[in-house]
LODO-813841 format. One record per residue (C-alpha): x, y, z; residue number from 1. Coordinates in nm, 4 decimals. Example, Ala and Ser with C-alpha at 12.3 -4.5 7.8 and 13.67 -1.06 7.14 Angstrom:
BEGIN
{c1 = 1.2300 | c2 = -0.4500 | c3 = 0.7800 | nr = 1}
{c1 = 1.3670 | c2 = -0.1060 | c3 = 0.7140 | nr = 2}
***
This chain:
BEGIN
{c1 = 1.8486 | c2 = 2.4454 | c3 = 0.8099 | nr = 1}
{c1 = 1.9444 | c2 = 2.0800 | c3 = 0.8269 | nr = 2}
{c1 = 1.7133 | c2 = 1.8543 | c3 = 0.6292 | nr = 3}
{c1 = 1.6867 | c2 = 1.4769 | c3 = 0.6061 | nr = 4}
{c1 = 1.4707 | c2 = 1.3198 | c3 = 0.3369 | nr = 5}
{c1 = 1.3846 | c2 = 0.9494 | c3 = 0.3392 | nr = 6}
{c1 = 1.2841 | c2 = 0.7432 | c3 = 0.0394 | nr = 7}
{c1 = 1.2491 | c2 = 0.3799 | c3 = -0.0622 | nr = 8}
{c1 = 0.9576 | c2 = 0.2678 | c3 = 0.1499 | nr = 9}
{c1 = 0.6674 | c2 = 0.0713 | c3 = 0.0120 | nr = 10}
{c1 = 0.4830 | c2 = -0.2581 | c3 = 0.0148 | nr = 11}
{c1 = 0.6680 | c2 = -0.5881 | c3 = 0.0239 | nr = 12}
{c1 = 0.5833 | c2 = -0.9507 | c3 = 0.0963 | nr = 13}
{c1 = 0.7249 | c2 = -1.1267 | c3 = 0.3994 | nr = 14}
{c1 = 1.0735 | c2 = -1.2502 | c3 = 0.3208 | nr = 15}
{c1 = 1.1331 | c2 = -0.9733 | c3 = 0.0703 | nr = 16}
{c1 = 1.3743 | c2 = -0.6812 | c3 = 0.0753 | nr = 17}
{c1 = 1.3739 | c2 = -0.3030 | c3 = 0.0606 | nr = 18}
{c1 = 1.6463 | c2 = -0.0408 | c3 = 0.0685 | nr = 19}
{c1 = 1.5752 | c2 = 0.2900 | c3 = 0.2363 | nr = 20}
{c1 = 1.7745 | c2 = 0.6022 | c3 = 0.1578 | nr = 21}
{c1 = 1.8257 | c2 = 0.9171 | c3 = 0.3625 | nr = 22}
{c1 = 1.9660 | c2 = 1.2230 | c3 = 0.1883 | nr = 23}
{c1 = 2.1113 | c2 = 1.4972 | c3 = 0.4080 | nr = 24}
{c1 = 2.1465 | c2 = 1.8655 | c3 = 0.3305 | nr = 25}
{c1 = 2.4892 | c2 = 1.8646 | c3 = 0.4990 | nr = 26}
{c1 = 2.7927 | c2 = 1.6465 | c3 = 0.4567 | nr = 27}
{c1 = 2.7338 | c2 = 1.3352 | c3 = 0.6628 | nr = 28}
{c1 = 3.0742 | c2 = 1.3591 | c3 = 0.8296 | nr = 29}
{c1 = 2.9609 | c2 = 1.6748 | c3 = 1.0090 | nr = 30}
{c1 = 2.7295 | c2 = 1.4577 | c3 = 1.2216 | nr = 31}
{c1 = 2.8388 | c2 = 1.2504 | c3 = 1.5194 | nr = 32}
{c1 = 2.6129 | c2 = 0.9718 | c3 = 1.3978 | nr = 33}
{c1 = 2.3219 | c2 = 0.8946 | c3 = 1.1725 | nr = 34}
{c1 = 2.0638 | c2 = 0.6274 | c3 = 1.2155 | nr = 35}
{c1 = 1.7225 | c2 = 0.4839 | c3 = 1.1568 | nr = 36}
{c1 = 1.4241 | c2 = 0.4622 | c3 = 1.3886 | nr = 37}
{c1 = 1.0773 | c2 = 0.3237 | c3 = 1.3353 | nr = 38}
{c1 = 0.7345 | c2 = 0.3635 | c3 = 1.4852 | nr = 39}
{c1 = 0.4534 | c2 = 0.1135 | c3 = 1.4434 | nr = 40}
{c1 = 0.0880 | c2 = 0.1984 | c3 = 1.5129 | nr = 41}
{c1 = 0.0215 | c2 = 0.2067 | c3 = 1.8857 | nr = 42}
{c1 = 0.3892 | c2 = 0.1707 | c3 = 1.9741 | nr = 43}
{c1 = 0.6663 | c2 = 0.4089 | c3 = 2.0735 | nr = 44}
{c1 = 0.9439 | c2 = 0.5065 | c3 = 1.8394 | nr = 45}
{c1 = 1.2331 | c2 = 0.2603 | c3 = 1.8600 | nr = 46}
{c1 = 1.5945 | c2 = 0.2550 | c3 = 1.7498 | nr = 47}
{c1 = 1.6701 | c2 = 0.0332 | c3 = 1.4511 | nr = 48}
{c1 = 2.0274 | c2 = 0.0975 | c3 = 1.3374 | nr = 49}
{c1 = 2.3008 | c2 = 0.3582 | c3 = 1.3629 | nr = 50}
{c1 = 2.6392 | c2 = 0.4421 | c3 = 1.2173 | nr = 51}
{c1 = 2.9005 | c2 = 0.6670 | c3 = 1.3780 | nr = 52}
{c1 = 3.1464 | c2 = 0.9018 | c3 = 1.2112 | nr = 53}
{c1 = 3.4207 | c2 = 0.9024 | c3 = 1.4733 | nr = 54}
{c1 = 3.4863 | c2 = 0.5278 | c3 = 1.4757 | nr = 55}
{c1 = 3.2697 | c2 = 0.4155 | c3 = 1.1810 | nr = 56}
{c1 = 3.0998 | c2 = 0.1532 | c3 = 1.3926 | nr = 57}
{c1 = 2.7462 | c2 = 0.0305 | c3 = 1.3415 | nr = 58}
{c1 = 2.4839 | c2 = -0.0816 | c3 = 1.5866 | nr = 59}
{c1 = 2.1520 | c2 = -0.2590 | c3 = 1.5502 | nr = 60}
{c1 = 1.8454 | c2 = -0.3412 | c3 = 1.7493 | nr = 61}
{c1 = 1.8318 | c2 = -0.7083 | c3 = 1.8444 | nr = 62}
{c1 = 1.5147 | c2 = -0.7506 | c3 = 1.6421 | nr = 63}
{c1 = 1.6904 | c2 = -0.6645 | c3 = 1.3141 | nr = 64}
{c1 = 2.0417 | c2 = -0.8040 | c3 = 1.3633 | nr = 65}
{c1 = 2.1416 | c2 = -1.0262 | c3 = 1.0757 | nr = 66}
{c1 = 1.8650 | c2 = -0.8902 | c3 = 0.8546 | nr = 67}
{c1 = 1.9260 | c2 = -0.5140 | c3 = 0.8262 | nr = 68}
{c1 = 2.2446 | c2 = -0.3338 | c3 = 0.7254 | nr = 69}
{c1 = 2.3172 | c2 = 0.0372 | c3 = 0.7614 | nr = 70}
{c1 = 2.5732 | c2 = 0.2029 | c3 = 0.5359 | nr = 71}
{c1 = 2.6682 | c2 = 0.5472 | c3 = 0.4096 | nr = 72}
{c1 = 2.8003 | c2 = 0.7219 | c3 = 0.1015 | nr = 73}
{c1 = 2.9691 | c2 = 1.0452 | c3 = 0.2055 | nr = 74}
{c1 = 3.0041 | c2 = 1.1649 | c3 = -0.1532 | nr = 75}
{c1 = 2.6254 | c2 = 1.1561 | c3 = -0.1863 | nr = 76}
{c1 = 2.5521 | c2 = 1.2717 | c3 = 0.1702 | nr = 77}
{c1 = 2.3317 | c2 = 0.9665 | c3 = 0.1993 | nr = 78}
{c1 = 2.2729 | c2 = 0.6896 | c3 = 0.4521 | nr = 79}
{c1 = 2.1087 | c2 = 0.3626 | c3 = 0.3550 | nr = 80}
{c1 = 1.9217 | c2 = 0.0891 | c3 = 0.5343 | nr = 81}
{c1 = 1.9169 | c2 = -0.2423 | c3 = 0.3514 | nr = 82}
{c1 = 1.6339 | c2 = -0.4534 | c3 = 0.4899 | nr = 83}
{c1 = 1.6274 | c2 = -0.8236 | c3 = 0.4073 | nr = 84}
{c1 = 1.4070 | c2 = -1.1103 | c3 = 0.5236 | nr = 85}
{c1 = 1.1344 | c2 = -0.8661 | c3 = 0.6151 | nr = 86}
{c1 = 0.8650 | c2 = -0.9715 | c3 = 0.8591 | nr = 87}
{c1 = 0.5138 | c2 = -0.8342 | c3 = 0.9147 | nr = 88}
{c1 = 0.6309 | c2 = -0.6996 | c3 = 1.2504 | nr = 89}
{c1 = 0.8751 | c2 = -0.4747 | c3 = 1.0632 | nr = 90}
{c1 = 0.5770 | c2 = -0.2736 | c3 = 0.9391 | nr = 91}
{c1 = 0.6219 | c2 = 0.0846 | c3 = 1.0578 | nr = 92}
{c1 = 0.7060 | c2 = 0.4372 | c3 = 0.9570 | nr = 93}
{c1 = 1.0834 | c2 = 0.4528 | c3 = 0.9300 | nr = 94}
{c1 = 1.2611 | c2 = 0.7758 | c3 = 1.0203 | nr = 95}
{c1 = 1.6112 | c2 = 0.8863 | c3 = 0.9395 | nr = 96}
{c1 = 1.7881 | c2 = 1.0750 | c3 = 1.2175 | nr = 97}
{c1 = 2.1159 | c2 = 1.2534 | c3 = 1.2802 | nr = 98}
{c1 = 2.3102 | c2 = 1.3669 | c3 = 1.5841 | nr = 99}
{c1 = 2.4324 | c2 = 1.7182 | c3 = 1.5124 | nr = 100}
{c1 = 2.7079 | c2 = 1.8964 | c3 = 1.7039 | nr = 101}
{c1 = 2.7424 | c2 = 2.0300 | c3 = 1.9648 | nr = 102}
{c1 = 2.5097 | c2 = 1.7651 | c3 = 2.1050 | nr = 103}
{c1 = 2.5417 | c2 = 1.3903 | c3 = 2.0552 | nr = 104}
{c1 = 2.1747 | c2 = 1.2949 | c3 = 2.0758 | nr = 105}
{c1 = 1.9698 | c2 = 1.2221 | c3 = 1.7678 | nr = 106}
{c1 = 1.7989 | c2 = 1.5584 | c3 = 1.7273 | nr = 107}
{c1 = 1.7520 | c2 = 1.6032 | c3 = 1.3524 | nr = 108}
{c1 = 1.4718 | c2 = 1.4024 | c3 = 1.1957 | nr = 109}
{c1 = 1.3270 | c2 = 1.3282 | c3 = 0.8579 | nr = 110}
{c1 = 0.9549 | c2 = 1.3074 | c3 = 0.7899 | nr = 111}
{c1 = 0.9484 | c2 = 0.9298 | c3 = 0.7576 | nr = 112}
{c1 = 0.8711 | c2 = 0.6692 | c3 = 0.4951 | nr = 113}
{c1 = 0.6128 | c2 = 0.3929 | c3 = 0.5305 | nr = 114}
{c1 = 0.7210 | c2 = 0.0293 | c3 = 0.5147 | nr = 115}
{c1 = 0.4448 | c2 = -0.2301 | c3 = 0.5021 | nr = 116}
{c1 = 0.5211 | c2 = -0.6024 | c3 = 0.5055 | nr = 117}
{c1 = 0.2391 | c2 = -0.8377 | c3 = 0.4144 | nr = 118}
{c1 = 0.2120 | c2 = -1.1939 | c3 = 0.5411 | nr = 119}
***
């Protein structure tokens, strides 16, 4: 079965940085896209960033533009999320996700990694 495993979460002060990693059990180019979502306590899961295979484009939520960067390393079957200038409101469980053929929706999920930003 397809597996996604996140790592790199932890505690960081406001203004600091973290890099999350997502390792996939399949070659990343077999997915239509991979991305990151997050869910804070009492809030719904929200899209953070994504990267496509077909056109190699990236997309970001308005709340993280200019601060977060998504990238991939196909040789390592890994997607990264570099998070800079972190804010307390970035505190959430971050989930890696993939859109697997034949569908295009994000339907494969990791178990999540906690990111906590202190003020």
